[in-house]
C-alpha positions in Angstrom: 51.1 -0.6 -7.9 48.9 -3.6 -8.8 50.0 -5.4 -5.6 49.2 -2.3 -3.5 45.7 -2.1 -5.0 45.1 -5.8 -4.3 46.4 -5.4 -0.8 44.1 -2.3 -0.2 41.1 -4.1 -1.7 41.7 -7.0 0.6 41.8 -4.8 3.7 38.7 -2.9 2.5 36.8 -6.2 2.2 37.8 -7.3 5.6 36.6 -4.0 7.2 33.4 -4.1 5.2 32.7 -7.6 6.4 33.2 -6.5 10.0 31.1 -3.4 9.5 28.3 -5.6 8.1 28.6 -8.1 10.9 28.5 -5.6 13.7 25.9 -3.3 12.1 28.3 -0.3 11.8 27.5 -0.2 8.0 24.0 1.1 8.8 25.3 4.0 10.8 27.7 4.9 8.0 24.8 4.8 5.5 22.7 7.0 7.8 25.5 9.5 7.8 25.9 9.4 4.1 22.2 9.9 3.5 22.2 13.0 5.8 24.9 14.7 3.7 22.5 16.4 1.2 20.7 18.0 4.2 23.5 20.6 4.4 22.6 21.8 0.9 18.9 22.4 1.9 17.4 20.2 -0.8 14.0 21.3 -2.2 11.2 19.3 -3.8 8.6 20.7 -6.3 5.3 19.6 -5.0 1.7 20.5 -5.8 0.7 22.7 -2.9 -1.9 25.2 -1.7 -0.1 28.5 -1.7 -0.9 32.2 -1.0 1.7 34.3 -2.9 1.6 37.8 -1.4 3.1 41.3 -1.8 3.0 43.2 1.4 3.1 47.0 0.9 3.8 49.2 3.9 3.1 53.0 4.2 6.2 54.7 5.7 4.9 58.3 5.3 5.1 60.8 8.1 1.6 60.2 9.5 2.5 56.5 10.3 4.6 57.9 13.2 1.4 59.0 15.0 1.1 57.1 18.3 -2.5 56.2 18.5 -2.3 52.3 18.6 -2.9 50.3 21.7 -0.9 47.2 20.6 1.4 45.9 22.0 1.1 48.8 24.5 -0.7 52.1 24.6 0.7 54.9 22.4 2.4 52.7 19.9 3.0 54.2 16.4 1.1 53.0 13.4 4.2 51.9 11.6 5.0 49.4 14.4 1.5 47.8 14.0 1.9 47.6 10.2 5.3 45.8 10.6 3.9 43.4 13.2 0.9 42.7 10.9 3.2 41.8 8.0 5.3 39.6 10.3 2.3 37.7 11.6 0.6 37.7 8.2 3.7 36.0 6.7 3.9 33.5 9.5 0.3 32.5 8.8 0.9 31.7 5.1 1.3 28.0 4.0 4.8 26.8 3.3 5.6 27.0 -0.4 4.0 30.5 -0.6 6.1 33.3 -2.1 6.3 36.7 -0.5 7.7 40.1 -1.2 7.7 43.3 0.7 7.4 46.9 -0.7 7.4 50.4 0.9 5.5 53.4 -0.3 6.0 57.1 0.0 5.1 59.8 -2.4 3.4 58.1 -5.3 5.8 55.2 -5.7 5.8 51.6 -4.4 9.3 50.3 -4.1 9.7 46.5 -4.0 12.6 45.6 -1.6 13.2 42.1 -2.9 11.8 39.6 -5.5 9.4 36.9 -4.2 11.0 34.3 -1.8 9.5 31.1 -0.4 8.2 32.1 3.0 9.2 29.2 5.3 12.7 28.8 4.0 13.5 32.5 4.0 11.3 33.7 7.0 14.2 34.7 9.3 15.8 36.9 6.6 12.5 38.5 5.6 11.5 39.1 9.2 14.8 40.8 9.7 14.1 43.1 6.8 10.6 43.9 8.0 11.7 44.6 11.6 14.4 46.9 10.4 12.0 49.2 8.4 11.7 52.7 9.7 10.7 56.2 8.7 14.3 57.1 7.7 13.8 55.0 4.6 11.3 57.6 3.3 12.7 59.2 0.2 10.0 62.0 -0.1 7.8 63.8 2.4 4.6 63.8 0.3 2.2 60.8 0.3 -0.3 60.0 -2.5 -2.0 56.8 -1.3 -4.1 56.4 -4.4 -1.2 56.6 -6.8 1.0 54.3 -4.6 -1.9 51.8 -4.5 -2.1 51.9 -8.3 1.6 51.3 -8.6 1.4 48.4 -6.0 -1.3 46.6 -8.0 0.9 46.8 -11.1 3.9 45.4 -9.1 1.8 42.6 -7.6 0.2 41.7 -11.0 3.7 41.6 -12.7 4.8 39.0 -10.1 1.5 37.1 -9.9 1.1 37.9 -6.2 -1.9 38.9 -4.1 -1.7 42.3 -2.5 -1.8 43.4 1.2 -1.6 47.2 1.3 -1.2 48.7 4.8 -1.9 52.4 5.3 -3.7 55.0 7.5 -5.1 56.5 4.2 -3.6 59.9 5.1 -2.5 61.8 2.1 0.0 64.7 1.9 -1.2 67.1 0.4 -4.7 66.1 1.4 -7.6 65.8 -1.0 -11.3 65.8 -0.1 -11.8 62.7 -2.4 -9.4 60.4 -4.2 -9.1 60.5 -8.0 -9.6 56.9 -8.8 -9.7 56.8 -12.6 -6.4 54.8 -13.0 -7.2 52.6 -10.0 -10.6 51.6 -11.4 -9.0 50.5 -14.7 -7.0 47.9 -12.7 -10.0 46.6 -10.8 -9.9 42.7 -10.6 -6.3 42.4 -11.7 -5.1 41.1 -8.3 -6.8 39.7 -5.3 -6.1 41.2 -1.9 -6.7 43.5 1.0 -6.4 47.1 2.2 -5.5 47.0 5.9 -6.3 50.2 7.6 -4.4 51.4 10.7 -4.8 54.4 13.0 -7.3 55.8 15.4 -10.5 57.8 14.7 -9.5 61.0 16.6 -7.3 63.5 14.8 -3.8 63.5 16.3 -0.8 65.9 15.8 1.9 64.3 13.6 5.1 64.1 15.6 8.6 65.3 14.6 11.2 62.7 15.6 14.9 62.8 16.2 17.4 60.1 15.1 16.6 58.1 18.3 12.9 58.1 17.4 12.1 60.4 20.3 9.4 63.0 19.8 10.9 66.5 19.7 7.9 68.4 18.6 4.8 68.2 16.4 4.1 69.5 12.9 2.3 72.8 12.7 0.0 74.4 10.1 3.0 76.7 9.3 5.2 73.6 8.7 2.6 72.1 6.3 2.5 75.4 4.3 6.3 75.5 4.1 6.2 72.0 2.5 4.8 73.8 -0.5 1.2 72.5 -0.6 -0.4 76.0 -0.3 1.2 78.4 -2.8 -1.3 81.1 -1.8 -0.2 81.1 1.9 3.5 80.5 1.3 4.6 84.2 1.1 2.8 85.1 4.4 4.2 82.1 6.3 7.7 82.8 5.0 7.6 86.3 6.4 6.9 85.0 9.9 9.7 85.1 12.4 11.0 81.6 13.6 8.4 80.1 16.0 5.9 82.9 15.2 2.3 81.8 14.6 0.2 83.0 11.7 -2.8 85.2 12.7 -5.9 83.3 13.9 -8.1 81.9 11.1 -5.5 82.5 8.3 -4.4 78.9 8.0 -7.8 77.2 8.8 -7.8 75.4 5.5 -4.5 73.6 6.3 -5.1 70.1 7.8 -1.9 68.2 7.0 -0.4 68.6 10.5 -3.0 66.3 12.1 -4.0 62.8 11.2 -6.5 60.0 11.8 -7.5 56.9 10.0 -9.1 58.2 6.8 -12.1 55.9 6.7 -14.1 57.6 3.9 -11.1 57.9 1.7 -10.1 54.3 2.2 -13.7 53.1 1.5 -13.5 55.0 -1.9 -10.2 53.2 -2.7 -11.7 49.8 -1.8 -14.7 50.4 -4.0 -12.6 51.5 -6.9 -9.9 48.8 -6.7 -12.2 45.9 -5.7 -9.8 45.1 -2.7 -11.5 44.4 0.6 -10.9 47.0 3.3 -10.3 45.7 6.9 -9.5 48.0 9.8 -6.9 46.4 12.1 -6.1 47.2 15.7 -3.8 44.1 16.4 -1.7 41.7 14.2 -4.4 39.0 14.9 -6.9 41.2 13.0 -4.6 41.1 10.0 -4.0 37.3 10.2 -7.8 36.8 10.3 -8.3 38.9 7.2 -5.4 37.3 5.3 -6.5 33.7 6.1 -9.0 33.5 3.3 -9.4 30.6 0.9 -10.2 33.1 -1.9 -6.6 34.2 -1.8 -5.2 30.7 -2.1 -4.4 28.7 -5.2 -2.9 25.3 -6.1 0.6 25.5 -7.7 3.8 23.7 -7.9 5.8 25.0 -5.0 9.2 24.5 -3.5 9.0 22.4 -0.3 11.7 21.4 2.1 13.0 17.9 1.2 15.3 17.5 4.3 12.7 15.3 6.1 13.0 12.6 3.4 16.7 12.2 4.0 16.1 12.3 7.7 13.5 9.6 7.4 15.9 7.3 5.5 18.7 8.0 8.0 16.3 7.1 10.9 15.5 3.8 9.2 19.2 3.0 8.8 19.9 3.9 12.4 17.0 1.6 13.6 18.3 -1.3 11.5 21.8 -0.7 12.9 20.3 -0.6 16.5 18.6 -3.9 16.1 21.1 -5.4 13.7 22.3 -8.2 16.0 18.7 -9.3 16.7 18.0 -9.2 12.9 21.1 -11.3 12.1 20.2 -13.8 14.8 16.7 -14.1 13.5 18.0 -14.6 9.9 20.5 -17.2 11.0 17.8 -19.1 12.9 15.5 -19.0 9.9 18.3 -20.5 7.7 19.0 -23.3 10.2 15.3 -24.0 10.4 15.0 -24.1 6.6 18.0 -26.3 6.3 16.5 -28.8 8.8 13.2 -28.6 7.2 14.8 -29.3 3.8 16.7 -32.3 5.2 13.6 -33.9 6.7 12.2 -34.1 3.2 
């Protein structure tokens, strides 16, 4: 056993000497240095970050097709998703992001905050896959969902970007902002408004997202928001319209960007309101130094290992030249020493 070990050690030393002489050792070291890269090493560095919770309205009115980006008659939800995607891409690396949906009066966080650069492909996949079928309730109380979103963002120490058309179901003439006002100043952030100015019918969609009809006043009553009109509408034959003038107070079947309502929410919450028509408008609003902070953040450390590997490869590449230079220097020193 001892003899075998001695024999192996002798072989190893011979190979090592050869590797040092021909420079192969440096390529070997470069390979070893690159090994940690497979484990995606991270560094904690002091960085400027913009940790953000993006909240997207997925209520029925977000299916209205009154957006001109990326092409005419695009639905509001598509613009909201593109705004989140481009907004995330504009954040500095090290920032943490999370995405939430709202319908009814709830804001449901889909995942806990993740570092944006490292996890961008996965988060982008989640955002692009969002659709109206994830809605768990038909009603939409924008004010209550905003209140819930501020609480969720504060809990996670995130800024808030809340994207909606401001269309409530059932509709109210003015928002009740008492709870919202109590949270004023708790988080920094934005309300991004989507949707056109003209009232549009809200489409009914099939499983392929094709429009198969539009909501009517009668449909809105059947949703249960007008108890006084419900018996009359229930007695109508399928497809029959209510007598003219009877359902004039019903407005939930049509939708536009509710500017007055959103301005009231902005004032109560202290969050800036920005109307967006393209994702670039969202990026411009999000890129604001007021929303940034200095913090210890995870940064990709692979470049450090890559740099050391590159240095080793360069040494290996020029190794024969370096060895010749060192040898000549030794000879020169020896001669210089002899002359004295």
